[in-house]
C-alpha positions, 0 to 999 in steps of 0.5 A, a space after each residue: 379584119 377591122 371593121 370599116 369606119 364610116 367617114 365623118 360628116 359633114 365633110 370639109 369644104 372645098 377651096 373658096 367655099 365650094 362643094 366638098 371635094 369628096 362629093 366627086 368620088 362617092 358619086 362615082 363610086 358609092 352614091 348611097 354612103 353610110 356616114 357618122 355624125 358628131 354625136 355617133 349616130 350613123 345615116 345614109 346620104 343620098 347624093 345622086 340627082 335622082 335619088 335626092 329627088 326621090 328622097 325629097 318627093 316620095 311619100 315613102 320618106 317622112 320628115 316629121 319622123 326625122 324631125 323627131 330623132 334625138 340629137 340628130 343636128 340634121 334632123 330639125 329645121 330652123 324657122 317655122 317648123 313647117 317642113 318638119 311635118 307630114 300630111 295632113 298637118 303639113 298640107 293644112 299649113 302649106 296650102 294657104 302659103 302656096 296660095 298666097 305666092 306663085 308665078 302671079 305674085 312674083 310677076 306683080 311684084 317684080 316691077 317693085 322688087 326692081 324699085 327697091 334694088 334701085 333705091 338701094 343701089 342709089 345710096 351706094 358711093 360710086 367711085 374708088 372707095 371699098 363697099 361691103 355688099 352684104 351690109 350696104 346692098 343684099 341685106 336691105 335689099 332682101 329686108 325691105 322686099 320681104 317686109 313690103 311682100 309680107 305687109 310690114 312697113 319697108 323701113 322696119 326691115 332692120 328691126 324685124 330681121 335683127 330679132 329674127 336673127 337673134 332668135 336663130 343664133 343666140 350666140 350666148 345672148 341673155 335670156 332676157 334679150 331673147 324674150 324681148 325679141 320674142 316679144 317684139 316680133 310677136 307684137 309686130 305680127 299682131 299689129 300686121 294681122 290687125 292692120 290687114 284686117 282693117 284695110 284691104 291689100 295685096 300682101 302675103 298677110 292679107 292672103 293668109 287671112 283670106 285663105 283657109 285649108 282645103 278638104 275640111 281641114 281646121 281653119 288657120 289661127 293667128 298663131 298659125 298665121 304668125 308661125 308662117 309669117 316668122 318662117 317667111 321672114 327667115 327664108 325671105 331675108 336670110 336666104 335671099 340676103 346670103 344667096 345673093 351675096 353668094 352669087 354676086 361672089 361667084 359673078 365677081 370671082 369668075 374672070 369676065 363674068 361680071 362684064 358679060 352679064 353687064 353687057 347682055 342683061 338677057 343672059 342674068 335670068 339663065 345665069 341665076 339658075 346655074 348659080 343656084 346649081 353651083 352655089 345652092 342654098 343648101 349643102 346638107 338638106 334635112 333628114 328623112 326617115 324611110 317608112 318601108 324598104 326603098 332602093 336607091 341606086 342599087 343600095 337598100 335603104 331599110 324602113 326605119 333608116 334616116 337618110 339625108 338628101 344632099 342638094 350640093 352633091 346632086 347639083 354636081 352629078 355628071 349624069 344630070 350636069 356634064 362637066 358639073 364643076 364648071 360654072 357655065 352660064 350657057 347651061 340651062 339648068 332646068 333640072 336644078 332642085 335648089 328649091 326642093 321638090 314634092 311637097 316640101 318644095 319652096 312655095 315661094 321659088 318664082 319669087 325668090 328667082 325673081 329677086 335674085 335675078 333683079 339683085 344681080 342685074 340691077 347691080 351690074 347695070 348701075 355699076 358695070 365696072 364693079 371689081 372685087 376689093 380683095 382676092 377670092 381667097 380672102 373672103 370670109 365665109 360662114 355656115 351658121 345659117 346658109 352653107 359657106 355663106 359670104 360674111 362680107 363682100 368687099 368690092 370697088 363699084 367704079 363709076 355709076 352708069 
């Protein structure tokens, strides 16, 4: 008998950038399958909601060991590298970041988030012309919010984020250009820390200077702070820019949804959680390695095996979300794990939700008649950074309210 060859991963996406159709069958029949990667490596997938939460949060799964695996495209993160760490080093770096964020900071910053959204929208041309929401709205909104939150001047967002994106996606750029981008970004962060030391303030950079790790861990160095700020620029700009664009695509491509949300803004916060479930910020997650034998959905994961938690599959688990393939903004998606779980959960989740909520609500309030300029199937997607991100989103804004 010919040995069974595991399927190749990643799986092909569904239409219009939706999750792979294979998710449904595997969730029902084989929720912890073995798959093979392009480099020939074989790993296991965790797909059910409870299994994904376990892999993300259980101390028996190590991120650090997975990040050290050679040649695994899903092993190492993009950005600061903090998510590649295990305790105690992870706790040393994450603790000050978590202290700098939280519900209180999000609540204090919400009025400014809404002001920035309004400022960006004020510059958009009302009427029947075509506007790309990514370049004209989601990018400047996310860039300005991120810079102001961290303590950088809001008008520097384009220069700072351009350097970050170049370093994330070199696309064959010359080494001297990459070196120049690293130098500019390093200088900008050095100047930020110096300015925060010279004058009091309420920025995240100020908080990182004022907070040190607990439990006797080594204090943060400026290199630590710059590493963390670099990662926060990525997560604050790239993630919010692309998530907001993806959510607006979902709203505009669902018949009647934009008008419904424009007519009842109180629905937007609940809708954002459902959009996060339906269009998660990650499809593939980051590898973990089991440090001891673990059982997931009746399948044994041996110590040393690599496991990839699929957040997108967990978000389509019918045991957690009835009718999971339906975008239902009345659903209370409070079991969503869009921002992870356990020690690696996003510390800025409250702020991210506040940004997404303001980004959707303010756009629909300003332009309640907004409509897509092209059919959904003509929207181009890219998975270079976030999975199936919307590269551009042409719309007709209509009259300004």
